[in-house]
KEKE-64373 format. One line per 8 residues: number of its first residue (from 1); their letters; for each residue x, y, z of C-alpha. Coordinates in steps of 0.1 Angstrom, whole numbers. Example, Ala and Ser with C-alpha at 12.3 -4.5 7.8 and 13.67 -1.06 7.14 Angstrom:
BEGIN
1	AS	123/-45/78 | 137/-11/71
! end
This chain:
BEGIN
1	MEASILVR	370/218/144 | 345/223/116 | 310/234/127 | 282/209/122 | 244/211/119 | 218/187/134 | 192/178/108 | 158/162/116
9	IFFYDSDV	145/139/89 | 109/125/89 | 101/93/70 | 65/85/60 | 49/61/85 | 82/55/102 | 105/70/128 | 123/103/131
17	FWLTLNNA	160/103/124 | 187/128/133 | 218/133/111 | 248/154/119 | 261/172/88 | 290/195/84 | 284/228/67 | 295/216/32
25	LCFKLIQY	271/186/33 | 243/207/47 | 247/232/18 | 246/204/-7 | 215/190/9 | 197/223/7 | 209/228/-29 | 195/194/-38
33	LLEDSEMD	161/201/-22 | 159/235/-40 | 168/219/-73 | 143/190/-68 | 115/214/-60 | 120/233/-94 | 119/266/-76 | 115/296/-99
41	LRKIQRTS	130/327/-84 | 119/361/-98 | 128/397/-89 | 102/422/-78 | 98/452/-100 | 84/487/-91 | 67/513/-112 | 74/550/-109
49	GGTFFVCL	41/553/-91 | 52/529/-64 | 33/498/-74 | 51/465/-69 | 48/438/-95 | 63/404/-106 | 61/386/-139 | 43/353/-140
57	PKDWAERN	59/322/-156 | 48/321/-192 | 43/283/-193 | 21/284/-162 | 0/312/-175 | -6/295/-209 | -15/262/-192 | -41/279/-171
65	GLDRGTVV	-55/299/-200 | -45/333/-188 | -43/364/-210 | -42/401/-207 | -72/413/-185 | -78/379/-169 | -87/381/-132 | -70/359/-107
73	SITETADG	-74/358/-69 | -45/365/-45 | -47/352/-9 | -23/359/19 | -16/329/42 | -8/329/79 | 29/326/72 | 29/357/49
81	SLVLNPKY	30/337/16 | 8/347/-13 | -13/321/-31 | -23/329/-67 | -54/311/-79 | -63/313/-116 | -95/292/-112 | -109/308/-80
89	NVERTPQV	-144/312/-96 | -145/277/-111 | -169/253/-93 | -151/222/-81 | -162/191/-98 | -165/158/-78 | -136/135/-82 | -147/100/-93
97	AMITPSHL	-127/68/-88 | -136/37/-109 | -125/3/-95 | -131/-33/-103 | -138/-62/-79 | -107/-80/-65 | -96/-98/-33 | -82/-64/-22
105	LDRVVIEK	-114/-45/-29 | -119/-33/7 | -84/-19/8 | -87/-2/-25 | -120/15/-13 | -101/28/18 | -72/40/-4 | -95/60/-27
113	YLLGYDII	-112/75/3 | -79/86/18 | -69/101/-15 | -99/124/-13 | -122/110/-40 | -158/122/-36 | -174/93/-55 | -161/57/-55
121	QVQAKDRI	-177/34/-80 | -173/-4/-81 | -180/-17/-116 | -181/-54/-125 | -183/-69/-161 | -211/-93/-152 | -222/-91/-115 | -206/-83/-82
129	SPLDRERV	-203/-114/-60 | -218/-116/-25 | -183/-117/-10 | -172/-85/-29 | -205/-68/-20 | -198/-76/17 | -162/-63/13 | -176/-30/0
137	KQASTRLV	-201/-26/28 | -175/-35/55 | -151/-9/40 | -178/18/39 | -187/13/76 | -151/19/85 | -150/53/68 | -168/84/81
145	GLEIVEEN	-192/100/57 | -189/73/30 | -224/61/20 | -237/37/-6 | -260/58/-28 | -266/34/-57 | -265/-3/-60 | -275/-30/-86
153	HSNIVMQC	-262/-64/-97 | -230/-51/-114 | -225/-16/-99 | -221/-1/-64 | -217/37/-61 | -204/53/-28 | -203/90/-21 | -185/109/6
161	LLEPSTFP	-211/132/21 | -189/151/45 | -176/187/40 | -139/190/50 | -143/226/61 | -165/214/90 | -139/190/104 | -109/210/119
169	PQKILRRE	-80/185/122 | -73/195/158 | -109/186/168 | -107/152/150 | -74/145/167 | -88/154/201 | -118/131/196 | -95/102/183
177	YSIASGVH	-73/106/214 | -103/107/237 | -115/74/225 | -81/58/223 | -72/68/259 | -106/54/271 | -99/22/253 | -65/19/270
185	RDAVTALL	-79/25/304 | -108/0/300 | -85/-26/285 | -63/-27/316 | -94/-26/339 | -108/-56/320 | -76/-75/326 | -73/-68/363
193	EGDVELAK	-110/-75/369 | -113/-104/345 | -141/-87/327 | -145/-104/293 | -175/-83/283 | -156/-51/288 | -127/-66/269 | -150/-73/239
201	NVVARDNE	-163/-37/241 | -127/-25/240 | -120/-44/208 | -151/-30/192 | -144/6/202 | -110/5/186 | -128/5/152 | -140/41/160
209	VNRLYFLL	-104/52/166 | -96/38/132 | -125/56/116 | -114/90/130 | -78/83/119 | -89/77/83 | -111/108/84 | -81/129/97
217	VRVLRTVI	-58/116/69 | -85/125/43 | -89/160/57 | -52/166/59 | -47/155/23 | -74/179/13 | -59/208/33 | -25/203/17
225	QNPGLSEK	-41/205/-18 | -63/235/-10 | -46/266/5 | -80/283/9 | -92/255/32 | -60/256/51 | -67/293/60 | -103/285/68
233	LGILPIDC	-94/257/93 | -65/277/107 | -38/251/100 | -7/256/80 | 2/229/54 | 35/224/72 | 16/214/103 | -2/187/85
241	LDYRLAAS	28/163/88 | 28/166/126 | -9/160/128 | -6/130/105 | 22/115/127 | 4/123/159 | -28/107/146 | -9/76/135
249	LVESIGDH	6/72/170 | -27/77/187 | -42/51/164 | -14/28/174 | -23/33/211 | -58/21/203 | -44/-10/184 | -22/-20/214
257	SAAIGETV	-51/-15/238 | -73/-37/215 | -46/-63/216 | -48/-63/254 | -86/-67/252 | -81/-97/229 | -57/-112/254 | -83/-108/282
265	IKLAGAKI	-108/-127/261 | -82/-155/256 | -76/-157/293 | -114/-160/299 | -114/-140/330 | -85/-158/348 | -75/-143/381 | -41/-126/382
273	ADNLSELI	-19/-128/413 | -20/-96/435 | 17/-88/431 | 15/-91/393 | -17/-71/392 | 0/-43/411 | 30/-43/388 | 8/-41/357
281	LQLHKVAY	-13/-13/373 | 20/6/379 | 31/2/343 | -3/12/331 | -5/44/352 | 29/57/339 | 20/49/303 | -14/64/306
289	ESHENAIK	-2/97/322 | 26/98/296 | 3/99/266 | -21/123/284 | 9/147/289 | 22/141/254 | -10/150/236 | -15/180/259
297	AVFYHNIS	20/192/251 | 12/189/213 | -20/210/216 | -4/237/238 | 32/236/224 | 45/230/259 | 81/218/257 | 85/212/295
305	VAESVRSE	55/189/296 | 68/170/266 | 102/165/283 | 84/151/314 | 72/122/292 | 107/111/283 | 118/114/319 | 95/84/328
313	REKIESVF	115/59/307 | 136/46/336 | 105/39/357 | 88/22/328 | 118/0/322 | 122/-9/359 | 86/-20/363 | 86/-39/329
321	HQIEAAVL	116/-60/340 | 99/-68/373 | 69/-81/354 | 93/-102/332 | 107/-118/363 | 73/-123/379 | 57/-142/350 | 85/-168/352
329	DLPAEVGR	66/-184/381 | 34/-188/362 | 22/-215/338 | 38/-210/304 | 5/-202/286 | -7/-176/312 | 28/-161/315 | 31/-156/278
337	HLLAVASS	-2/-137/276 | 6/-115/305 | 40/-107/291 | 23/-97/258 | 0/-73/278 | 31/-58/295 | 48/-54/261 | 17/-37/247
345	IHQIYGNS	17/-12/275 | 54/-7/271 | 48/1/234 | 20/26/243 | 46/44/264 | 69/44/234 | 41/59/213 | 37/86/240
353	VDIADLVM	74/96/237 | 71/98/199 | 41/121/202 | 60/143/227 | 89/145/202 | 66/163/178 | 62/193/201 | 77/225/189
361	PKLP	77/259/206 | 46/280/197 | 55/308/172 | 48/344/184
! end
């Protein structure tokens, strides 16, 4: 029987897939990836005096204005790679994005922020309408560090005032998770106690989870493009994908919790039967402990803790099916809302499993 290899494939903003490839197919996949990356392999030379050297690609040197005697910087990264920077002493100029008003103006502002632009300028031919002006202001309040620094009848200038090097990705992710987990806990408390005011607070706090998620995406994009910043923050570019996925899943936990809060508002504090309350509380406890363990496993590279998250699936499914049966005895409108709550908690557990799947053993 021919040997096979299990390959893990990540898709952007989607799931993780596993493919089993035989040796021949795996070789072709690796060959394709190497060809697609336009890898340039060069042999190391050595002088009689013992100095090692390697020739630089001529096209690259000419594009960057290098000549005999030009000084470049060489930095060793944590994984042993060397980063050659021909413009180490050139002061970075702010990146400016120019956009025009449209019905998607708020989304475009967020997009430019995530792409790392320092200045985002909205420019209209005549004047910016009150609606577009409000869209800009709403978008800026959702983004950490983005402030309106100039404004007139046809022009709005926003500038990102934060310094990426002061925001380590792990610290942002910890803070994002701290808020999301609190939102989850309070959402279920609001449901069981019929507390509409707490439910409204839950919905509002989810916006802070989103703000931190956007901030983390911006910082990770900056890290990937700046090896020096990667070293300063102590994160390898290869780790950025896991941080990005983990942050997205944590943000999803906040969204599902906010959905529970919105359901509580619709129920207007209606009392839930004791047996159903107990079942929802059981489901909540398992889901809550699962994402607590999952994020802990990510931060400490603990495989056994990550595996414990997956082991709770049978319990989650059992309690969820009990809730499905219990809501059949309720009025259709109430039963529909409570089933939606149970489904949100079930999805939160699914997010926890996906976070745990990101855990890899810590390298020595």
